N, C-alpha and C positions, 0 to 999 in steps of 0.2 A: 907326564902326569901318571902317578902310580895307579895300577889297575886295582879294581875291587878285589877283596879277599876271595870272592867266589870264582874269580877268573884267573887267579894265580896258580902256578904249578908248584907243587911241593915235592922235593926229591929227598930221598934218604930218610923219610919219616919212619919211625919205628912201627907205627900202626896206622894205616890209612883210615881216614875218617871221611864219611860222605859230606859233601858240601851242604846237602839238605839238612843235616843235623846241626851244623854250625849256624846256618841261616835261620832255621825254624826255631831253634832254641831262643834266639833273640827276638824273632818276629812274633811267634805265637805267645810269648809270655809278656806281651804288653807293648812292644815298640812297633806298632803297626804302620806308622807313617814313615819310618826309616827303612832304607834298604829295599825299596820295592823293585828297583831295577835288578838288584842282585838276586831277588827271589825268582826272576824269570829264568835263571840258569841254575836254580837250586836243585834240580834233579840230576845234574852232572856230578861225577865224582872227581875228587882232586887228583888222584894218581893218574898219570897219562895212560898207562897200560890198561887199567880198569876202565878208564873213560872210553878208550877205543873198543873195549869188549862190549860195553853197553851200547855204543853207537852202532855196532854191527847187528844188534838185535832188531827184530821187526817191531815197528811202531804201528799200532792200529790207527786208522783215520781219526781225525779230530772229533767228528760226531760220535763215533763209537767210544772214544775215551771220555767225552763229556757225558754220554749216556751212563757210563759206569760211575764216574766221579760224582755226578749230581744225584746218585741213588735213583735214577730212572729205570735201572735194570730190573729191580725187584717188582715195581708195579707192572712192568711189561710182562714179566713171567707170570705174575699173579693173574692177570687178565687172561693170558693164553691158557694157563692151567684151568682156570675156572670155567672158561668156555669149553675146553676139552672134556672136563669132567661132566659138564651138562650134556655135551654131545654123546658121551659114552652112556650116560643114564637116560638118554632120549627125552630130555626135558628142555624147556625153553626158559632162559633167564630173563627177568624183567630188565628194562633199560637202566633202572637206578642202580642195579648191581654193578654194571660196567662203569659206573661213575664212582660209587661208594668204595669199591675195592681198591682202585689205584690211589684214590685220595687217602684212605686210611693206611694203606701199606707204605706210601711215600712218607706220610707224617711220622709213622713209627720208625722207619729207617733213618730219617734225618735226625730224629731225637736220639736214636741209638748211636749214630755217628758222632754227634756233638758230645754226648756223654763219654764216649770212648776217647775222643780228642781231648776233652778236659782232663780225663784221667791220665792220658798219655803225656801231656805237657807237664804234669806234676812229677813225672818220673825223671830222675837225673840223667838217664841215658837216652830217653826218647825212643827206645827200641820198639815200643808198641805202636808208634805212629806209622801210618802208611799214607800214600798220596791222597786217598779218599778222605782220611781224617784231616789232613792239612787243608784240602780244598774246602771241606765243610767249616773248619774253624776260621779260615781266612774270610769266608763268605757268610759267616753266621748271622750278621746283621740283615742279610737278605733271606737266607734259608730259614732261619727261626720264625720270622713273621709269616712267611709263606707256608711253612709246615703247620703253624698254629691255625691259619686260615683254612688249610686243607682239613685239619682235624675238626674244626667247627662246622665246615660244610658237610663232612661225613656224619657228624652228630645230628645235623638237621635232617639229613636223609634218613637216618636211623629212626628218629622220632616222628617223622612226618610221612614217610613213604613205606617203611618196612612193616610188614604185618606183625602182629603181636607174637604169634608163634615163632616167627623167625627171630624176633627180638630176644626171646627166651634162649634160643640156641646161641645167639650172638653174645649174650651176657656170659655164657661159658667161655667163649673165645676171649672176651675182655678180661675175665678172671685169669685165664691162662697167660695172657699177655702180661698182666700184672705180676704173675709168678715169674715170668722171664726177667722182667726188669728188676724184681727183687733179688733174683739169683745172680744176675750179672753185674748190676750197678750199685747195689746197696753195701757190698763188702761183707755181707753175712755168709757164713759157711754151712748153714744147716741144710742147704740143698746142693752141696758140692758133688753129690753123686750124679747130678744131671749136668752134663756139659752144655756150653753155650751152643755148640753146633747141633746137638741133639734137640734142644729146645726150639731152635730156629727151624729145623726140619719138620718137627711135629706141628708147631703152631702155623707155619706157613702153609703146609699141605692141608691142615684142618680148615684154615680160613678159606682156601681156594675151593675145597670140596663141599663146604658147608651149604652154600646156596643151592648147589645142584642137587645134592643128595637129600636135602630137607624137602624137596619137591618130588622126590621119587616115591611112588606108591608100590611097595613090595607085595607080591602075591606068590601063589604057587608057581606061576609061569615066570615071574620075575624074581629070581632069588637074590638074597642079600649078600651071599659070600663073594661073588665076583667083585662087587663094590668094595667090600672090605679088603680083599686082596690087592685091588688096584690102589686103594688109598694107602695101605701099608707100604707097598713097594715105592710109590712116589714120595712118601715121607722119608724112606731110606735114601732115595735119590737126592732129595733136598738136603738131608743130613750129609750125605757123602760129598755133595758139591761144596758145602762149607768146610768139611774135613779136608778135602783136597786142596782148597785154597789156603787154609791154615798150614797145611803141610808144605806147600810150595813157598809160602812167605816166610816160614821159620827155618828154611834150609837154603842158605845162600850158596853153599858149596856145591849144589847140584850133584848129589850122590848118584852113582851109577845104578844102584838098586833102590827102587822106590816101592813102597807098599801101596801106593795109589793104584798102580796098574793091576796088582793082584786083586785088590778089593773091587775095583771097577769091573774086572772080568767076572768075578763072582756075582756082582749085581747084574751084569749083562745076562749071565746064565739064568738067574732067577726071573728076570723079565721075559726072556725068550721062552723058557719052559712054561711059565704061566700063560703067555700069549698063545702058545701052541695048544695048551689044554683047553683054552676058552674059544679057540678059533671057530669051532662049529656051533657051539651053543650060544655064545655071546660075542659076536664078531666085533661090535663096537669096543667093548672092553679089551678084546684081544688086539685091536688096532692101536688103542692108546698104550697098551703095554709094550707093543713093538716100538712105539716112539720112545718109550722110556729106555728100552734096550739100546736104541740108536744114540740117545743122550749119554748113556754110560760108556758106549764105545768112543764117542767124541772126547770124553774125559780121558780115556786111555791114550788117544792120539795126542791130546794136549800134554799129558804127562811125559810122553816120549820127546816132544819138541819144546819143552818148557824152557830150556837153556837158550833157545833162539828168540824168545819173546821177552819184551819188557814186562815188568810186574803188572802195570796197568792193563796192557794188552792181554796178558795171560788171564787175569781175573775177569776182564770183560768177555773173553772168549769162553770161559767156563760158564758164565751166565747165558751167553748166546746158545750154548749147547742145550740149555734147558728149554729152548723154544721149539724143539722138534715136534711137540704136539700141534703146532700150527699147521703142519702138513695135513692134519685131519680136516681142516676147513675146506681143502680142495676136494676131499672125498665125501663131503656132506651129501651131495646129490645121489651118490651111489648107494647110500644106506637109507634112503627115504622109503617109508612103508606106504 
C-alpha cells in the first residue's frame, strides 16, 4: 500500500519543502476532514538529512509545548508581572484582578493568533505561519468560543467589580489595544512607524503595571521615578522578547553572529545598573529590576543554544524566561514592614 505523501522521502529535489507546508496548505484552506493522520507528522521535513537534524534538537515536554501553543504563556507572564509590580509598589491587588487579567490577555492573544493565521493562509507561500498559528486555526471552533466567553467574563468583572477610577485608566488601555489591532490587522500603513513588537511590549507592560501603580500613593517619601524606570525597562524587556523570537523565527540558517546577544547584554546592563542605584533607597524595585536582568541573561543563553532547540521549545523557553519575577514571591516575608 503506498505510503502517504507526508511519509515519503524525496531525493534529488531542487529545493526541499517542509511537509508542514504541503499539508497545511490543503488542510487550513478548507479540507479539514481529510488527511488528519498525515497532519500528525506534519512537523517533520521531507529531506532525510534535515529530518535527522530536527530530530536531534531538544523537544520540550508536552505540557510546556501546549502551554505555548494554546497561548497560555502570555496570561501566566501577565499574572506574574502584575503581582511583582504590586509587590514592588508595596500594594495589595484585589482578587478580581488575578481573574480579570488572565481572561483578558488570553482572549486578546487568541484573537491575535487567529487573525494572523487567517492572514497567513491567504499567502501563497505560507511563510508567516508558525506552529502556534496552525494550532489555533485547526482548533478555532474550540478556541474562538472560549476566547469569546473569556472576553465576556472579563467585561462583566470590569463593569461590576472594577472601581470607576480604575475603569477610566482601563479605558486608555482598551483604546491602546484598539490602536494595536488597527496597526497590525487592518492593513493600513499610517502607523507603520510603530512595529508590532514595540506595541506588544508597551501594551503588555502597561496592562500588567496598571492595577498596581493605580493604587500607589506617591509622596515625598515614596517617589514616582523608580516606578517609571521599572516600568520602562520591563516594557523594553517585553519588546525585546518579541524581537528575539521574531529574529530567531525569520533566520533558519542560524547565523554565527546574532544581534540578539548584543542587545540582550545591553538590556542586562541597564537592569543591573538601575538595580544597583535603587538597592539602598528602594529595595523592592531593585529586586524586581534584578529579576529583569536575569531574564535578559536567560535570553542571551537561549540565543547561544537556539540551534539545539525546536522552534516551539525555543519560543516557550523565551516566555519561561520572563517568569523570573516569580522568585520575588519567596522573598515576600523578608520585605514586610
